[in-house]
C-alpha positions as CSV (number, residue, x, y, z in Angstrom):
1,M,-10.4,-10.2,6.3
2,N,-8.5,-10.4,9.6
3,C,-6.1,-7.8,10.8
4,P,-2.5,-9.1,10.4
5,Y,-1.5,-7.4,13.7
6,C,-4.2,-8.5,16.2
7,N,-6.0,-11.2,14.1
8,K,-9.4,-9.6,14.8
9,K,-11.9,-9.3,12.0
10,A,-11.3,-6.0,10.1
11,E,-14.4,-3.9,9.3
12,W,-15.3,-3.2,5.7
13,V,-16.1,0.5,6.0
14,S,-16.0,3.9,4.2
15,N,-12.7,5.6,4.6
16,E,-14.6,8.3,6.3
17,K,-14.0,6.4,9.5
18,I,-10.3,7.1,9.0
19,Y,-10.2,10.5,7.4
20,G,-13.3,12.1,8.8
21,R,-14.8,12.4,5.2
22,R,-15.0,10.2,2.2
23,Y,-11.7,10.3,0.3
24,G,-11.5,9.4,-3.4
25,K,-13.8,7.7,-5.8
26,S,-13.0,4.3,-4.3
27,Y,-13.6,5.0,-0.6
28,M,-14.3,1.5,0.9
29,C,-11.6,-0.2,2.9
30,Y,-10.8,-2.8,5.5
31,Y,-10.1,-1.2,8.9
32,C,-8.9,-2.3,12.3
33,K,-9.6,0.4,14.8
34,D,-7.5,-1.3,17.5
35,C,-4.3,-1.3,15.4
36,N,-5.1,1.7,13.1
37,A,-4.4,-0.7,10.2
38,Y,-6.2,-0.5,6.9
39,V,-6.2,-1.1,3.2
40,G,-8.3,0.4,0.5
41,C,-10.4,-1.7,-1.9
42,H,-10.7,-1.8,-5.7
43,N,-13.7,0.3,-6.9
44,N,-15.6,-0.1,-3.6
45,T,-15.6,-3.9,-3.9
46,K,-14.3,-6.1,-1.1
47,Q,-11.1,-6.8,-3.1
48,P,-8.1,-5.2,-1.3
49,L,-5.6,-3.0,-3.1
50,G,-2.8,-4.5,-1.0
51,T,-2.3,-5.8,2.5
52,M,-3.5,-4.0,5.7
53,A,-0.8,-1.7,7.0
54,N,-0.3,0.0,10.3
55,K,1.3,3.5,10.6
56,E,4.9,2.3,10.4
57,L,4.3,0.2,7.3
58,R,2.2,2.9,5.6
59,D,5.1,5.4,6.2
60,L,7.6,2.9,4.6
61,R,5.3,2.3,1.7
62,I,4.9,6.1,1.1
63,K,8.7,6.5,1.1
64,A,9.2,3.5,-1.2
65,H,6.6,4.8,-3.6
66,S,8.0,8.3,-3.6
67,L,11.4,6.9,-4.7
68,F,9.8,4.5,-7.2
69,D,7.4,6.9,-8.7
70,Q,10.2,9.3,-9.7
71,I,11.5,6.7,-12.2
72,W,8.3,6.8,-14.3
73,K,7.0,10.3,-13.5
74,E,10.3,11.8,-14.6
75,G,10.2,9.8,-17.9
76,K,13.2,7.6,-17.1
77,M,11.0,4.5,-17.9
78,K,7.3,3.9,-18.7
79,R,5.3,2.8,-15.6
80,K,5.0,-0.8,-16.7
81,E,8.8,-0.9,-17.4
82,A,9.5,0.5,-14.0
83,Y,7.5,-2.2,-12.3
84,K,9.3,-4.9,-14.3
85,F,12.6,-3.2,-13.4
86,L,11.7,-3.3,-9.7
87,E,10.6,-6.9,-9.8
88,K,13.7,-8.0,-11.7
89,N,16.0,-6.3,-9.2
90,T,14.1,-6.9,-5.9
91,G,11.6,-9.7,-6.6
92,I,8.9,-7.3,-5.5
93,K,6.0,-6.7,-7.9
94,H,3.8,-4.2,-6.0
95,I,4.7,-2.0,-3.1
96,S,1.2,-2.2,-1.7
97,W,1.7,-5.9,-1.0
98,T,5.1,-5.5,0.8
99,S,6.1,-6.1,4.4
100,E,8.3,-3.7,6.3
101,E,11.3,-5.7,5.4
102,Q,10.4,-5.8,1.7
103,C,9.7,-2.0,1.8
104,K,13.2,-1.4,3.3
105,K,14.7,-3.6,0.5
106,V,12.9,-1.4,-2.2
107,I,14.1,1.8,-0.4
108,D,17.7,0.6,-0.2
109,F,17.7,-0.5,-3.8
110,L,16.3,2.9,-5.0
111,T,18.6,5.1,-2.9
């Protein structure tokens, strides 16, 4: 996988390189040291959980998720229903695959 910011090959490493210790059961990720961009992987495989994100995009995704998660965590909808609701109204299936522009669209829709 190449970093979407600098196009250099991202390393497949333990998230210990980012956090200083292994974090979570699924701790492998793709990481670009130059851009501080990364994405975690499914169950320590090389399959990414989303797209690589730099600090700005990670912050937007965190904000979008905090707004979105309220919907299903507060029992307004079941989680699957909430994702269908999000997709129907924004065209976005998963926040972990969004760009900055798409994240802002989710945030605007949910506020």
